[in-house]
C-alpha positions as CSV (number, residue, x, y, z in Angstrom):
1,M,151.2,-67.2,127.9
2,A,154.2,-67.0,130.2
3,T,155.4,-64.4,132.7
4,M,158.9,-63.9,134.0
5,S,159.2,-63.2,137.7
6,A,161.0,-59.9,138.5
7,D,162.4,-61.5,141.7
8,D,164.3,-64.5,140.3
9,F,163.7,-64.5,136.6
10,S,161.8,-67.8,136.8
11,I,159.1,-68.5,134.2
12,H,155.4,-69.0,135.3
13,T,152.0,-69.1,133.8
14,K,150.3,-65.7,133.6
15,D,147.8,-66.7,136.3
16,C,150.4,-68.1,138.7
17,P,149.6,-66.9,142.3
18,T,153.2,-66.9,143.4
19,V,154.7,-64.7,140.6
20,G,153.2,-61.3,141.6
21,D,154.1,-58.6,139.2
22,G,156.2,-59.9,136.3
23,M,157.0,-59.2,132.7
24,P,154.8,-60.9,130.1
25,L,156.8,-63.0,127.6
26,S,155.7,-63.6,124.0
27,D,157.9,-66.7,123.8
28,L,159.6,-69.0,126.2
29,P,163.4,-68.5,126.5
30,D,165.6,-70.7,124.3
31,E,166.9,-72.5,127.4
32,V,163.5,-74.0,127.9
33,T,163.6,-77.2,125.8
34,S,161.1,-79.3,127.8
35,I,158.2,-78.9,130.2
36,G,160.6,-80.2,132.9
37,D,162.7,-77.0,132.5
38,L,159.8,-75.1,134.1
39,D,160.1,-75.7,137.8
40,C,156.9,-74.0,139.2
41,E,153.8,-76.1,140.0
42,C,151.8,-73.7,137.8
43,W,152.9,-75.7,134.8
44,S,151.6,-79.0,136.1
45,E,148.5,-78.9,134.0
46,Y,150.6,-79.1,130.8
47,D,152.2,-82.4,129.6
48,S,154.5,-80.9,127.0
49,L,155.7,-77.6,125.5
50,D,153.4,-78.2,122.5
51,E,150.4,-77.4,124.8
52,I,151.7,-74.0,125.7
53,S,150.8,-71.3,123.3
């Protein structure tokens, strides 16, 4: 699922090479309402939030 970076609290995929050690999340934050809210390139393989589970 998703991982929150300890450095800047950004959200990444669990396999993102730039996140390092982070906190696993069971759900995306409420502020994330579209795939465009996730800025890192690690989300580029997804077209919508519906694909993230």
